[in-house]
C-alpha positions in Angstrom: 89.2 52.8 29.2 86.5 51.7 31.6 88.6 52.6 34.6 89.2 56.1 33.1 85.5 56.7 32.5 84.7 55.4 36.0 87.4 57.7 37.5 86.0 60.7 35.6 82.4 60.0 36.7 83.3 59.5 40.3 85.9 62.2 40.5 86.6 63.2 44.1 87.4 66.7 43.0 83.9 67.0 41.6 81.7 65.2 44.2 83.4 65.9 47.5 84.7 68.9 49.4 88.4 69.5 49.7 90.6 67.1 51.6 87.8 64.4 51.5 88.2 61.2 49.5 85.9 58.2 48.7 88.1 56.1 50.9 87.1 58.2 53.9 83.5 57.3 53.3 84.0 53.7 52.4 85.6 52.9 55.8 83.4 54.6 58.5 84.2 54.2 62.2 82.8 51.1 63.9 79.1 51.2 64.4 78.6 53.9 61.8 77.2 53.6 58.2 77.7 56.1 55.4 75.6 56.1 52.2 77.0 54.0 49.4 76.0 54.8 45.8 75.3 51.2 45.0 72.5 51.2 47.6 70.5 53.2 45.1 70.4 50.3 42.7 67.8 48.7 44.9 65.4 51.5 43.8 65.3 50.1 40.2 63.6 46.8 41.0 61.6 48.5 43.7 60.3 51.0 41.0 58.9 48.0 39.1 57.5 46.6 42.4 55.8 50.0 43.0 54.2 49.8 39.6 52.9 46.3 40.4 51.7 47.5 43.8 49.9 50.4 42.1 48.0 48.1 39.8 46.9 45.9 42.7 45.9 48.9 44.8 43.9 50.5 41.9 42.1 47.2 41.3 41.6 45.9 44.8 41.2 49.2 46.8 40.6 52.2 44.6 38.1 50.6 42.2 35.8 49.3 45.0 35.9 52.8 46.6 34.9 54.3 43.2 31.9 51.9 43.0 30.9 52.9 46.6 31.0 56.6 45.5 29.0 55.6 42.3 31.9 56.6 40.0 31.4 54.3 37.0 33.9 53.4 34.4 31.5 54.1 31.6 31.6 52.4 28.2 32.5 55.0 25.4 30.6 54.9 22.1 32.8 53.0 19.6 33.5 54.4 16.2 32.4 52.6 13.1 35.3 50.4 11.9 37.0 52.0 8.9 40.6 51.0 7.9 41.3 54.3 6.0 40.2 56.6 8.8 41.9 54.4 11.4 45.2 54.5 9.5 45.1 58.3 9.4 44.0 58.5 13.1 47.1 56.6 14.2 49.3 59.3 12.8 47.0 62.4 13.2 44.1 62.5 15.5 42.6 65.6 13.9 42.7 65.9 10.1 43.0 69.3 8.5 40.7 70.8 6.0 42.5 69.4 2.9 42.6 65.9 4.4 38.9 66.1 5.2 38.2 67.0 1.6 40.3 64.2 0.3 38.7 61.7 2.7 35.2 62.9 1.7 35.9 62.2 -2.0 37.7 58.8 -1.3 35.0 57.5 1.1 32.0 59.3 -0.4 31.3 60.6 3.1 30.1 64.0 4.2 32.9 66.0 5.9 30.8 66.5 9.0 30.4 62.7 9.2 34.1 62.3 9.0 34.7 64.9 11.8 32.1 63.0 13.9 34.0 59.7 13.3 37.2 61.3 14.6 35.5 62.8 17.6 34.0 59.5 18.6 37.3 57.7 17.9 39.1 60.2 20.2 36.6 59.7 22.9 37.3 55.9 22.8 40.9 56.6 23.9 39.9 59.0 26.7 40.4 57.6 30.2 37.2 57.2 32.2 36.5 59.2 35.4 37.0 56.0 37.3 40.5 55.5 35.9 41.4 59.0 36.9 39.9 58.4 40.4 42.0 55.3 40.8 45.2 57.1 39.7 44.6 60.0 42.1 43.7 57.7 45.0 47.0 55.9 44.6 49.0 59.1 44.6 47.0 60.4 47.6 47.7 57.3 49.5 51.4 57.4 48.8 51.9 61.1 49.5 49.9 60.8 52.8 51.9 57.7 53.9 55.3 59.0 52.9 54.7 62.5 54.4 53.6 60.9 57.7 56.7 58.8 57.7 58.9 61.8 57.0 57.4 63.9 59.7 57.8 61.1 62.3 61.5 60.8 61.3 62.3 64.5 61.0 60.4 65.7 64.1 63.1 64.2 66.4 65.9 65.3 64.0 67.9 68.4 65.1 68.4 69.6 61.5 64.7 70.1 61.1 64.8 72.9 63.7 68.3 74.1 62.9 69.3 73.8 59.3 72.9 74.5 60.1 73.0 71.0 61.6 72.8 69.8 58.0 76.4 70.9 57.4 78.3 70.4 60.7 80.8 67.5 60.3 79.8 67.1 56.6 80.2 64.7 54.8 81.0 62.5 57.8 77.4 62.2 59.0 76.0 58.7 59.8 73.2 57.2 57.7 70.2 56.2 59.8 67.7 53.5 58.8 65.0 56.1 58.6 66.9 58.2 56.1 67.8 55.1 54.0 64.1 53.9 53.9 62.8 57.4 53.1 65.3 57.9 50.2 64.8 54.5 48.6 61.0 54.8 48.8 61.0 58.3 47.2 63.5 57.3 44.5 61.5 54.2 43.7 58.2 56.1 43.5 59.6 58.9 41.3 61.3 56.3 39.1 57.9 54.6 38.7 56.3 58.0 37.8 59.0 58.5 35.1 58.0 55.1 33.6 54.2 55.4 34.0 54.2 59.0 32.7 54.2 57.5 29.1 51.2 55.3 29.8 49.2 57.4 32.3 46.7 60.1 31.4 48.4 62.4 28.9 48.7 65.9 30.2 49.5 69.2 28.5 52.4 69.7 30.9 54.1 66.5 29.9 57.5 68.1 29.2 57.4 70.2 32.3 56.6 67.2 34.5 59.2 65.1 32.8 61.8 67.8 33.6 60.5 67.9 37.2 60.7 64.2 37.7 64.1 64.0 36.1 65.4 66.9 38.3 63.9 65.2 41.4 65.5 61.8 40.6 68.9 63.5 40.0 68.7 65.4 43.2 67.8 62.3 45.2 70.6 60.4 43.5 73.3 63.1 43.9 72.4 64.1 47.4 72.5 60.4 48.5 75.8 59.7 46.7 77.6 62.6 48.5 75.8 62.2 51.8 73.8 65.4 51.7 70.9 63.4 53.3 69.8 65.9 55.9 69.0 68.6 53.4 67.6 66.0 51.0 65.0 64.8 53.5 63.9 68.3 54.1 63.5 69.0 50.4 61.4 65.8 49.8 59.2 66.4 52.9 58.4 69.9 51.8 57.4 68.7 48.3 55.1 66.0 49.5 53.1 68.2 51.9 50.9 70.1 49.4 50.4 67.1 47.1 48.2 65.5 49.7 45.6 68.2 49.4 46.0 68.3 45.6 45.1 64.7 45.2 42.3 65.0 47.8 40.8 67.8 45.8 40.8 65.7 42.7 39.2 62.8 44.5 36.4 65.1 45.8 35.8 66.4 42.3 35.6 63.0 40.7 33.0 62.0 43.4 31.1 65.3 42.6 31.6 66.8 46.1 32.0 70.3 44.7 32.1 72.2 47.9 34.7 69.8 49.4 36.7 70.0 46.2 36.7 73.8 46.3 37.7 73.9 50.0 40.5 71.4 49.4 41.7 73.4 46.4 42.0 76.5 48.6 43.9 74.6 51.3 46.2 73.2 48.5 46.8 76.7 47.2 47.8 78.0 50.7 49.9 75.0 51.5 51.7 75.2 48.1 52.5 78.8 48.7 53.8 78.2 52.2 55.9 75.1 51.4 57.2 75.9 48.0 57.5 79.7 47.9 58.3 80.4 51.6 59.7 77.4 53.4 61.6 75.9 50.4 63.4 79.0 49.1 63.9 80.9 52.4 64.6 78.0 54.7 66.0 75.1 52.7 67.5 76.7 49.6 68.9 79.4 51.8 70.6 76.8 53.9 72.1 74.9 50.9 73.3 78.1 49.3 74.6 80.2 52.2 74.9 78.2 55.3 76.7 75.3 53.5 79.0 77.9 51.9 79.8 79.3 55.3 80.4 76.0 57.0 81.9 73.7 54.4 82.6 76.0 51.4 81.5 75.4 47.8 82.8 72.6 45.6 81.9 71.4 42.1 79.0 69.2 42.9 77.7 71.9 45.2 77.0 74.1 42.1 75.2 71.3 40.4 73.0 70.5 43.3 72.1 74.1 43.8 71.4 74.5 40.1 68.8 71.6 40.3 67.2 73.2 43.4 66.8 76.5 41.5 65.3 74.6 38.6 62.6 73.2 40.9 62.1 76.7 42.4 61.5 78.1 38.9 58.9 75.5 38.3 57.2 76.3 41.6 56.9 80.0 40.6 55.4 79.1 37.3 52.9 76.7 38.9 51.9 79.1 41.6 51.2 81.8 39.1 48.8 79.4 37.4 47.3 78.3 40.7 46.7 82.0 41.6 44.8 82.6 38.4 42.5 79.7 39.2 42.1 80.7 42.8 41.2 84.3 41.9 38.5 83.1 39.5 37.2 80.7 42.1 36.9 83.5 44.7 34.9 85.8 42.3 32.8 83.0 40.9 32.2 81.2 44.2 33.6 77.9 42.9 36.3 76.5 40.7 34.4 76.4 37.5 34.6 73.6 34.9 36.4 75.7 32.2 39.0 76.9 34.7 39.6 73.5 35.9 40.3 72.3 32.4 43.4 74.4 32.5 45.1 72.2 35.0 45.4 68.8 33.4 44.0 67.2 30.3 43.8 64.0 28.5 45.0 63.7 25.0 41.5 64.1 23.7 41.0 67.5 25.4 44.3 68.7 23.9 43.5 67.5 20.4 40.0 68.9 20.5 41.4 72.3 21.0 43.7 72.0 18.0 40.9 70.7 15.9 38.8 73.8 16.6 41.8 76.0 15.8 42.2 74.2 12.5 38.5 74.6 11.4 37.4 77.9 12.9 38.4 81.0 14.7 39.8 79.9 18.0 38.2 80.7 21.3 41.0 81.6 23.6 41.1 79.8 26.9 43.6 79.9 29.7 45.9 76.9 29.5 47.0 76.7 33.1 49.0 73.9 34.6 47.1 74.0 37.9 43.4 73.8 38.4 40.8 71.1 38.9 38.7 70.1 35.9 36.8 67.0 36.6 39.2 66.6 39.4 42.3 66.7 37.0 45.0 68.6 38.9 48.6 67.8 38.7 51.4 69.6 40.5 54.5 68.0 42.2 
């Protein structure tokens, strides 16, 4: 039974082009290495190591930088201990009108006092600006480092300048140490993001980012497993480019350098457009869809990999639409205003506060964008 499942998962008819078998890749010529799927297992303990490294970085590097920039952690006001209200808070952070009336009778408290207690209690759980600064500084450092490494590796690679080189002699293309290091580092980082997403600052786009991280991990895994490394390195490099400016804009905003933040947000918007709506679809996706079809022909895994690339492209279009709305408002108002920046990313408190208002009064409609910078909170991958 186990051998049947294994044979089904690693079916040569699915993963490899015609007339190619796993045996061909297991026994490369002397002096040549091909990717092996088991190599990716090293990314799992490395993901845990990345999480530990992040904690050390935030404590030993990012936090001292925050103190230098006078970004304080702040001590939130604590809600008055109340077992009844705390029990309800754990299941529902914003009680509705009927619950408020019941609590008012049970505790002999005014409804406004109960609402105030929930507001203070929610504020207790909100991450401080310093916490957000440290998280952004870690991401900025990784993206800058990995993008620099990728450019150094790809600059001397022929497939960066001629994407048809990605498919000549495929899948019998040697694995270089640079490709291996780049792939394992990216897979470990995105695996750590999948784990930390459940404990990091909660964002409105949680599901969208979960889909993005999952698609990214699957693309990295699949492309490594069937030796589509050349195209894979191009995809990862393009995605890391704009994230550098995104995290830099957040850092500037947390430090209250508004002009720098606005300038970096404009640079981020331009770089996002160029890398994800021009270079990615018309250079990389075009090569994977059409040049690979012409040179090696389609096979079953080919359809899966292209489907995942198109999922990423769909997310890029949605995000750029939201970025454009923020950018247009920034141009007409002279800066990225606070309300607009709230559309990009929010903690659980901000999200709950909106629902509380909707439950108690006529709602004030606000744009709920994925991309913007509110208090530096911007999150696009």
